[in-house]
C-alpha positions in Angstrom: 0.0 0.0 0.0 1.1 3.6 -0.7 0.5 6.8 1.2 0.7 10.3 -0.2 1.8 13.1 2.2 0.4 16.4 1.1 1.7 19.7 2.4 -0.5 22.7 1.6 0.7 26.2 0.9 -1.2 27.7 3.8 0.8 28.9 6.8 0.4 26.4 9.7 2.5 24.1 11.8 3.4 22.1 8.6 4.3 25.3 6.6 5.6 27.7 9.3 6.0 31.3 8.2 9.6 32.5 8.8 13.0 33.0 7.1 16.5 31.7 6.9 18.7 33.9 8.9 22.0 35.0 7.2 21.7 32.3 4.6 22.3 34.2 1.4 25.1 36.2 3.1 26.8 33.0 4.1 26.6 31.6 0.6 28.1 34.9 -0.8 30.9 35.0 1.8 32.0 31.4 0.8 32.8 32.8 -2.6 33.9 36.2 -1.6 31.0 37.7 -3.4 30.7 41.5 -3.0 27.4 43.0 -1.8 26.0 45.8 -4.0 23.0 48.0 -3.0 19.6 46.9 -4.2 17.5 48.9 -6.7 16.0 50.9 -3.8 16.8 51.1 -0.1 13.9 48.7 0.5 15.5 46.0 -1.7 18.0 43.6 -0.3 21.6 43.8 -1.5 22.7 42.1 -4.7 25.9 39.9 -4.5 28.4 39.9 -7.3 31.1 37.2 -7.8 34.7 38.3 -7.8 37.2 35.6 -8.9 36.2 32.7 -6.7 33.0 31.0 -7.9 31.0 27.7 -8.0 30.7 25.6 -11.2 27.4 24.3 -12.4 26.4 20.7 -13.2 28.2 21.0 -16.6 31.4 22.1 -14.9 31.0 25.7 -16.1 31.6 28.6 -13.7 28.4 30.5 -12.9 28.3 33.9 -14.5 26.2 35.6 -11.8 25.7 34.9 -8.1 21.9 35.1 -8.7 22.1 32.1 -11.1 24.1 30.1 -8.5 21.7 30.9 -5.6 18.8 29.8 -7.8 20.3 26.5 -8.5 21.1 26.0 -4.8 17.4 26.5 -4.0 16.5 24.0 -6.7 18.7 21.3 -5.1 16.3 21.1 -2.2 13.2 20.1 -4.2 14.2 19.0 -7.7 15.8 15.7 -8.8 19.5 15.8 -8.8 21.7 14.5 -11.7 19.2 14.9 -14.5 19.2 17.5 -17.2 16.6 20.3 -16.8 15.2 22.6 -19.6 17.8 25.3 -20.3 19.8 24.4 -17.1 22.6 21.9 -16.3 22.0 18.9 -14.0 21.9 19.6 -10.3 24.8 18.4 -8.1 24.1 17.3 -4.5 23.9 19.9 -1.8 27.4 20.9 -0.8 28.4 21.4 2.9 28.4 25.2 2.7 25.0 25.3 0.9 22.9 24.0 3.9 21.0 26.8 5.8 22.1 27.1 9.3 19.1 28.7 11.0 15.4 29.1 10.4 13.4 31.7 12.4 9.7 31.2 13.0 7.5 34.3 12.9 5.1 32.7 15.4 4.9 29.6 17.6 2.5 26.7 17.0 0.7 24.7 19.7 1.5 21.3 18.1 4.8 20.0 16.7 5.0 18.7 13.2 7.4 15.9 12.2 7.9 17.4 8.8 7.7 21.0 7.7 8.0 22.9 4.4 10.3 25.9 4.5 10.9 28.7 1.9 11.6 27.7 -1.8 10.1 24.3 -1.4 12.8 23.0 1.0 11.9 20.6 3.8 13.0 19.8 7.3 12.2 16.8 9.6 12.5 16.3 13.3 15.2 14.0 14.7 12.8 11.1 15.5 11.6 11.1 11.9 15.1 11.4 10.5 16.2 8.4 12.6 13.3 6.3 11.3 14.0 7.1 7.6 17.7 6.5 8.0 17.2 3.2 9.7 14.9 2.0 6.8 16.9 3.6 3.9 20.4 4.3 5.1 22.3 6.7 2.8 19.5 7.2 0.3 18.5 10.8 1.4 20.5 13.8 2.4 20.0 15.3 5.9 21.7 18.2 7.7 21.0 19.7 11.1 19.4 23.1 11.2 18.8 25.3 14.2 15.2 26.3 14.5 14.3 29.4 16.5 10.9 30.4 17.8 9.8 34.0 18.4 11.9 36.0 21.0 15.0 33.8 20.2 13.7 30.7 22.0 15.3 27.6 20.5 12.9 24.9 19.3 13.0 22.0 21.8 13.3 19.4 19.0 16.3 19.1 16.8 15.4 19.5 13.1 17.3 18.4 10.0 17.0 19.7 6.4 16.0 16.8 4.1 16.5 16.2 0.4 14.7 13.1 -0.8 17.1 11.1 -2.9 14.7 8.7 -4.6 12.5 9.7 -7.6 10.2 7.1 -9.2 7.6 6.7 -12.1 5.2 4.6 -10.1 2.0 6.5 -11.2 -0.2 4.5 -13.6 -2.7 6.5 -15.4 -4.4 3.6 -17.2 -5.1 1.8 -13.8 -6.4 5.0 -12.1 -10.0 6.1 -11.7 -10.4 8.8 -14.4 -12.7 10.8 -12.1 -9.8 11.2 -9.7 -7.3 12.6 -12.2 -7.1 16.0 -13.8 -4.8 17.1 -16.7 -4.6 13.4 -17.8 -3.6 14.4 -21.3 -0.5 16.3 -20.2 3.0 15.1 -19.2 2.2 15.8 -15.5 -1.3 14.6 -14.4 -2.5 15.6 -11.0 -4.9 14.4 -8.4 -8.4 15.9 -8.9 -8.9 17.0 -5.3 -6.8 16.9 -2.2 -9.2 14.5 -0.5 -9.4 10.9 0.6 -11.6 9.7 -2.3 -9.5 11.2 -5.0 -6.2 9.8 -3.8 -7.8 6.4 -3.3 -8.4 6.2 -7.0 -4.9 7.0 -8.0 -2.9 3.8 -9.0 0.8 3.3 -8.1 2.7 0.3 -9.4 4.2 -2.0 -6.7 6.8 -3.3 -9.2 8.2 0.2 -9.6 8.2 1.0 -5.9 9.9 -2.2 -4.9 11.5 -1.9 -1.5 11.4 2.0 -1.5 10.0 3.6 1.7 10.2 7.3 0.8 10.3 8.9 -2.6 9.0 11.6 -4.9 7.1 11.1 -8.2 8.5 12.4 -11.5 5.2 12.5 -13.5 2.4 13.0 -11.1 1.4 16.0 -9.1 -0.4 15.0 -6.0 1.5 14.2 -2.8 4.6 16.2 -1.8 6.1 12.9 -0.7 5.1 9.2 -0.9 5.7 6.6 1.8 5.4 2.9 2.2 3.2 1.0 4.6 6.3 0.2 6.7 7.4 3.8 7.0 3.9 5.0 7.7 3.5 2.3 10.5 6.8 3.3 12.0 5.8 7.0 12.1 2.4 6.2 13.6 4.1 4.0 16.2 6.4 6.8 17.2 3.4 9.2 17.6 4.7 11.7 15.1 2.4 14.3 13.5 2.3 14.3 9.7 0.6 16.7 7.3 -2.6 15.3 5.7 -1.8 11.7 4.5 -3.9 9.8 2.0 -4.0 6.1 1.1 -3.5 5.3 -2.6 -4.3 2.4 -4.8 -1.5 -0.1 -5.2 -1.5 -2.3 -8.4 0.7 -5.3 -9.1 2.2 -4.3 -12.4 
């Protein structure tokens, strides 16, 4: 059986409003990029490479710091190692490219095991990271991040940035309920509604999933992440809170 985890775009405990503190400045400092004033006093500074600079997935030095910063943000939610339209393949996140701190603008009454941060990046709590690493050691990238609540209070639970390292083509349009799918004639169909009935009619091939426990889908827009029965059971056993999670249809193809 397959489960889809769906994180909405609304601000809540699963999508906490906030910002990375000092992140872009740290990236710029690593390459000695110089700050230049923004277009107006209200705009943030623009950084400009000097001589030292990163190379892209084709081994070519980046021309502008903005191009480099964009690709870094893509590494946290796009598949690495594959060619993108008009862009080189993405390399893995480098040690200096991980954000160090995230500051919440408000506190939430309940703790979430997984959260979406700016630019479609994600963080998980230490208990969830431990479960994932135990089931799939070395498949996904994790790096600790300091999470601060309002007034500088440190979050009581250690968080880790997470980059999912497995991408699959498990979605099967021909085995799905047509009433549960929209944009079926495009290269990227989607679930019709973010509800229990729609996800239950979306078919996923067990043969493609194999022994995977956590992955993202290349050609289906529905869940943010997909998890196996085993991983879902481990999360439930640990009492961790997930975003809305929907059971999907598993087919033996």
